[in-house]
Structure formats: structure tokens, C-alpha cells
Residue, then its C-alpha position, 0 to 999 in steps of 0.5 A: d488444477p489441484v490443491s492439497p486438501s487440509g488434514k481435517g478433511d477439507a476438500p479443494m475446490a474444482a478449478v479448470g475443467t479441461v486442460a489443452a494438450a501441451g502440443g497445442g491445439s486440441a483438448a485431451s480426449d479418450v475417444g479413439e480415431e475409430e469412434i470420431a464419426s459416431v461421437a460426432e453424430a451422438p450428443p456431445a459427451r462430457q469432457r473430462p479434466t486432463a490428469l495433472r502430473s507431478e512435474e506440472y505442479i507449477r500450473r496448479i491454481p488453488a481456490p481462494k479457500f486454499q491460497e494459504w496452502r499454496m503459499i506454504e508449499t512455495l515457502t517449503l520448496a524455497l528451502k532447497e536454497k539452504p545447503t543443509i535442507r532438502p525439501y519435498v512436498v507430497c500433495a495427497g488426494i482425498p484420504y480414505g481408509n483407516g478411520e479417515e474423516p472426509f467420508f465418515g458421514l457417508f460410511r456412517a449413513a450407509y452403515m446405519t441404513r439411513p435414507t440420507l444418501r444423495v448424489i450431488g448433481k449428475g455425479d459424473n465428476s472425478l474425485p482424486l482419492v488415495h488410501v492413507r497407507d499409500t500416502a504414508r508409503l509414498v512419504r517413505h519412498v521419498l525419504e529413502e530415495q530422495p528423488d530429484l523431483d520436489y513435488h509428488l502427487a499421492v493418488d490411486r489409479g481408481d479414477t472414481t466418480q462421485r456416483e460410483l463412490i456413493e453407490a459402491v458404499a451403499k451396496e456394500f452395506g446393503v442399502e436397498y433404496d434408490i439413491r436420488s440426485v440433488s442439485i448443487p444449491e440444495a447441497l450447499l450446507a451439506e458436510f463436505a459438499d465442496m469435496l464431493t462436487l470436486d472435478l479433478r484428475l491427478e496422476p500418481s507420482p513417478l515413485m508410485q508408478r514403479p512396478e512392484p518387485v518380486p517379494e523377497t525376504s528383507p531384514d526388517n520384514e521377513d514376511g514381505n509385509a512390513d507396511e502392514g503396520n503403518a496405519n498410524a503413520a498414514a493417519a498422521v501424514a499431512p497433505t504437505t510434508t517436508a523432509t530433510a536430507g537427514g531423513g527427518v521431517a522438517g514440517a507437516g501440515s497437520a496432525v490426525p483430525s480430531g474426529a478420526a478414530v484410533p484403532p484398538a491397541a491389540s490390533p495388528q494395524a495399530a502398530t507404531p510408525e517405526q514398525d513400518a518405516g523400520d531401519s530404512i529411514n535411519a542413516g546407516e549402511g541399511s538405508l544406503a543400501l535401500q537408496e542404491k536399490k530403488k524398490g518398486f512401490r507396493w500399493w495398498c489400494e492401487s485400483g481405488l476405493v470402489p474395487n476395494i470397498g470390502k477392505i475399506a468397510s472392514e477398516f471402517r469397522l475396525w477403526r471406529r470400533l463397530g461390533c456385530i451384535r448377535i442375539c438369539i431368543p428361542g421359544p415355542t410357537g406362539a411365545p412372545t419371542a417376536e415382541l422381544g426381538e423387535i424391541l432389541a432390534s430397534r434398540y441396537n439398529v439391527l435386523h430382526i429375523s423371525l423364524d415364522s417369517v423366514i419360513e413363510e418367505l422361503r415358502t413363497a420364493e421361486s428357488d431350489a430351497g423354496n421348492a424343497l420347502r414346499a415339497k416337504l410341507t406338502e409331505i407333512e400335511a399328508a402325514l398329518a391328514n393320515p392318522k396311521s402315518q409315521g411322519p414326518f410331522l416337523l421340518p427337518a432341522a437341517m432345512v430350518a437351519k439352512a433357511v435361517e443361515e440364508a436369512v442372516a447372510s445379508k450385508p446388514c447382518l454381516y456388519r451390524g448383526y441380528v436378533i433371531s427369535g423363535f429359533p432354535q426349538c431343538v438341539e438338532e437345529a442348534v447343532e446345524f446352525f451354531t456348529e460345524q465339522v472340522p478336522a481334529g488335531d494330530d494330538y486328538v487323533e493319536e489319543s482317540a485312536v486306541a479307543r477306536k480300534d475295531k474288533k480285529g484290534k486295528a486302529d482307525d487311521g481315518p481323520k477325526m472330525i469334531q464339532v466346534a462353534r461357528e464363530t461367525f454365528r456365535p450369539d452374544c446373548v441367549a434368552f429363553v422365552f417360556a409360555n404355556d399352551e393356553c397363552c400361545q394359542t391365544r396369541l396365535k388366534a389374536k394375530g389372525i393366523p388361520e387355525e388350519q395353518w398352525q393347529p394340526n402341528f401345534l401340540r407336536k411342536m409344544d411337546r418337542w419344546n417341553k422335552e428339549t427344555a424340561e427341568a430334569t433334562p434341559l438339553l437345549q440349555d445345556f447345548f448353549r452352556s457346553k458348546l457356546n459357553l453361554e448362560p441363557q436368561v429366562v423370560t417367563e410370560p405371566l399366566p392369565s389372571s384366572a390361572a396366576v400362581p401366587g409367589e411366582s415371579a413373572a420374569s426372571s433374570s436367573p440362568a435357564g435351568a428348566g422349562a417350568g414356566a411353560e407348564a401350568l402350576p397348581q392353583s392357589q387359594s389366593p391370587p397374587a396381589a399384582v401380575p405384570s402385563v406381557e408388555e412390562v415383562i418383555e420390556q424388563a427382559a429387554c433391559d436385562l438383556s441389554s445390561k448383560l450385553e453391555a457388561m460382556k462387550e463394548v457396544n459401538n453402533f452410533m446408537p444412544p445407550p439403552p435404558k437401564p433396567k427397572p428394579q423388579i418388584d417381588v410380588a410374593g414378598e408383598e403378599g407376605e408382609t406383616e402389619e409391622d412391615e406395613a406400619a414401618r412403610r407408612k412411617e417411612a412415607e410420612e417421614l419422607r413427606k415431612r422432609k419434602e415439605q421442610e425442603e420446600r419451605l426452606e426453598q421458599i424462604k430462600k427465594e423471598e430473601l433473595v427478592k428482598l436483597e435485590k430490592h434493597s441493593e437496587p439504589l446502591r447498584q444504580y448509584l455505582m452503575t451511574f457514577v463509578v463503574p463507567q469511570v473505573t472501566s475507562g481507567l482500566i481500559e487505559v491501563c491495558r492500553s498503556q501497560p505502565e510499570d505502576p498500574v495502581g498508581f496510574l489508575a489512581e492518577y487517571l481517576t484524579v485527573y478524570s475527577q478534575l476534568s469532570r468538575k470543570r465540565a460541570k462548571a462549564a455546563r452550568l455557566a453555559a446554562a446561565a448564559a442561555a437563561t440570560a439571553s432568553d430573560p433579561t430580568a432574570t439576568a439582572v437579578t442574577v448579576q446583582a445577587a452574584a456581585p457581593a459574592 
């Protein structure tokens, strides 16, 4: 039998398993008469609980954890004896949607693809669920219509089991591992374990079972969607709600849970509760008209969480402010784009998509796209083997863009984002992937019609198509990685890739990259600036020590203006003092990109903040230092050393003085703790207990009496000791008596 869960997400415990039918004899069963014979031969099926109706709320038996809730509901319903109060109780199922807390851990683990999703027990237990918006709408109907029924159950029609719930969430977020089961004792310490092991079925309130009427224009909502803005009202609804006859709320179970998220203020779902309730709650002719006309119930998630998992996942992202991170790292074949992509993908918990890996996976795939790619690669190999062939020598841009588009179409990429490395390598690939053709507006067509007249003077009346950025693929940051031919070939050989796979076409790809990113005509950089309004970053791989160029920084955070880093520069007479390694350059570039991304947008993905970039060292500046600069630096270092020694000396003096002070105050502390503190403490306790009008006088009198009693006890103790000594030694007693007689 049901009991209301708390507003903080505490779940009720399961009670009875199956309730006998009211007519009396047999338990409720969904099995038809035609299947009785087959069921009798098969193993006994699990008996599901009979759904409890709102009219049968008297039969509810709460668990010990929720006895107080039962008492609150009883006291609330007892208020109907008051002539001016009309109480109602809305008992909601386990809430979900709009950032609710009970399933937050489940959604977060699935969102981050953590291997922690488990099913407790067999997972066939029924969970009574309800979207917070449907709960809010039921409260609104109760306030508007004021029905005769006092107790209303707010649940959806999903009839969802635990396993269905967890598997639906895992599938929606792209969790690929198999979800195993754990025993109930193993999950005792898990968060909301009692909620997930609940086995309970409830029927929606009669108000929720009315069919929805045909949408029509209403005064408070012309588009028939007034309840779209009741997110805050739904989040604030408690499982136990009491409504007065005047339409107000007389009592509520709790407010929004402390861990619940708040949606962005600019979001349409972040409207105030008044926008959803409107004038229907206020007393007046409008509310009376709505009461006379009983409206049907318009569900938000009638079929439950599992069929609407896409909508619930979108609400989870909205209310938790989870953004999608997209980073693009173009670079030539053999450049350290994959290394930079791996660092960023690990830092933001997103997928890393390398162009070489995508092409290789598609080449071995048994699909239409894989067959087309293999045919094109065969054609390219034949063209490369023939010196007189005119091509093709490279994969078509449309085919490469289509392969990358299929790779980023997965659920993790949709919800969390991705890092693409090694793509695009030319403007055609960027246009195919990042832009799309859409019809131009009427103003654009009329304005360009004059310019598009044909030779006969007739204007072209056909629709004009223009290229616009695809918002679903628009990157947040772009970083160009430049490397010369020698470095790229060395890296490809170090990876163990056979030369026959990359050597024949390597020079052609490098020529294309250098033309697309040349200093004079940076076509690829200009595409990101003009079409996507992004200023690319430059990451230049340091040259080998034998070919290093003095005065040339290995990594740069300046805008990408040219591909000069990819070409060998003239040799210098003196090599640079220090050249950073490739790993240091990549790590510095990752920090720079993270800082730029954090400055552009708010990044919330349940991951720790990225490390701050280290200050770059100007190698050229170090080479050009004069003797005066060197002397100034040595002087500054010496002053810093002396200051540090002085601070250490002062710290040592403070420690020694503290030790001496502790040693000097030890007798005084011991004296106070033995003869003063216990008596004063007992006096203060007595002051707190009695709370007299004159506490200071009371404490003084208490200490005076305490001192007198202490002296009497000490005197009695001395007499007792003397008596004991007399009983044990008669001689000593006689001497003591004679000595004491004159006194």
C-alpha cells in the first residue's frame, strides 16, 4: 500500500505484495481465461501488486519511516470539520523530470558513462512514477474544481519496472556495457536503494483520467500551452498539499529539494507558477466559469518515463545546465592532433574522434558507406600506381564529411560533445560538414533578382539557396596544429604504420594542406572566421634540435594567420637556448584552449575544472639578455633568498617562544584545572538549569556555599582519617589526644 515520498526524494518502502479483490476470494491477475491452462503448466508467474485507487486511501499502511507522514495526512483531512477550510491531500509517486533529485544519481552516471549502473534484485518490481509537471497540473485541477474526493494519487500510466527504467536511461545516454544485477543486501548502502526496490502500483486520480478536450483558445493561453511554464510550480509541489476553499494553499510538505537544480532564467520552462496557474486560481468570474466547465486533464508524460526518455533527458540537461562541448583540431597527416585531442577529450569527458580512425573503421565496415569507401580507395590506389593517371588521388570531401557526420551522430556526442582531430584538411570538407543549404528569405530573393537576370533581361524567379552554419555541428573552439614534413613522417613511422599505406599519398596531402593554410591566402582559417565567427588558435610543433630556429616560439596562442609553422625556416648560426618538447607544447596548448573555452561559455559536465595554463617562456628573450639583465636577475634571486631565510628564522623564534610559554603556564593551568574550573563549571550548569533573575549573584552565592561545604567535607575527611589511625594504633591515639587537650 502506498505512502507519500518526502519532498527531498525519500522513497516509501514496499508494503503488501498482492491485494485480494473486493469481491472476495481470488487475487487480482492480468491473465485471461484463455491462458489459464498454459499458465498452470508453466512455472508460476510473479504476482504483481493490485493498483490502489484514490478512493481506497484508507487502506494505506506506511512503513515505520513514514509514520509521521501518515499522521500529517490524517490531521490535514481532519480540518474539513472546520467550516472555512476545505482540505485536500495529493499523494505523488516518485517524481522525475525538471531536475528532480531521486533519479539524479542514475542520470548522472549514465550521462558520464560510468560503469556503476546496477539493477537491484531481479528488477521486475513496479515503481509508481510521476512527472513533476503532471503533479502540478493535478494540484491546479484540485484548486479549480474542488472535487468531493479528499485524497488524490498523482502517478502516470507508465507502470514501469526498475529494470525498464535503468535500461531506458542507459540506452538514451549511449551506455554500451551490460547492466548486471546485484542482490538487495549488496545495495543497502546505495543512494535511494529503498526507492528502487519499491514494489507498488497506483492508479491516477479520477481528475487525471478525464480525456483531454479539443484544444481551443482560452483567455489565459491563446496557444493552448499555458502549462508549459509551470516548471517551478511543479518542482515546489510537495507530496502532501492542502488547499483552502478560497483557492490558496494552507499547508505543504516541503519546498524544493536542496540539491535540485534551477533552470536558466531565460528558458521558457523557467516561468513563474503564476504563468501556469493564471487567473484560474483567483476568485472571480473567470475561475467560476472554469469550475462550471470541467476540463479534461492535459498530460505532460502520460505514458511514463520510458516512452518519454528523450524529453526527460533534455530536461535533465536543461535544469542541470549541462552543455555540449565541440572542439575541432585541424592539422596535416602526421601532426600531433590526436595527442591534443586525447588530452581535451579526457579533460571534458567527451569522445575523441580522429579522422584516421574514422576512415579505418568505415573501411572495414560492412555497409553501403563502407563499400563505397573501399571502392574509392581502390580507385585512388590504381590512380597512384599509374604515373599518367589524372586522379582521383584524394578522398572526395563529401565522403569524408559524411563519415565524420556518422561518427558524431552517437548519443554520447549528442549529449556531451566531442573533439575532432585531423579534420577538416581543406575548405571543401569544412563546407560539407559545418554548413548547409537553406532557402533564403524573401528580402534576399528580391534584392538579388536584379543581379541574376539572364541575357534576355528576365529575372530568375527560382528560390535562392544560401549556405548557413549548422548549429548542431558548430564548434566552440578551433585549434590549428602545424608541423613540417619531416616531423610528420617521423611520427607516422614511430606509430608503426606501414609506409605503403601513407607514403604514396603523403606529399599530395601536405601540398593541399599548405595551400589551404598558406600565409598569403589562409583559406581554411578564413572559413572559420567568416562562416562560423571563430578565431582559430595556432599550435606549432617544435622543430627538431638540429633544425630549430632561434627566436621562434614553439607554441603560440595568437590567432591563426598563416601556416608558416609547417614550413622549414632558414637556419641560424646559434641554436636556441632551450626548445620545449612536443609533450610540453601539447599540454600548454590544451590549457590555452581550456581557458579560452571557459571564457566563452559556462562548462558544466560534472568534471573538475581544468588546470590553468602555465606562463609561456620566451626563448628569444632569454637569448637576448644582456649582462645587466643577468646581474639584475642574480640580485633579485639573492634578495629573495635572504628574505626567505629571514622568514624561516622568525618562524623558528615564534616556535621556541611558544614552547617556553607553554612550559611556563603549565603549573598555572594545572592549578586552575584542579581547583577552579570544576567548581565554576558546576556553578554555570546550575545557573543554566535554574535561570535566576540575578545570575551573577546566584553564581557568587553558589560558589560561597560550595566553598563552605568543601571545607566541611575536608574537615570530616581529616577526622575520619584520624579515627581510622586511632583504631589501628592505640599508642598514636593517646599521644594525639594528649596533644590536642590543651588546644
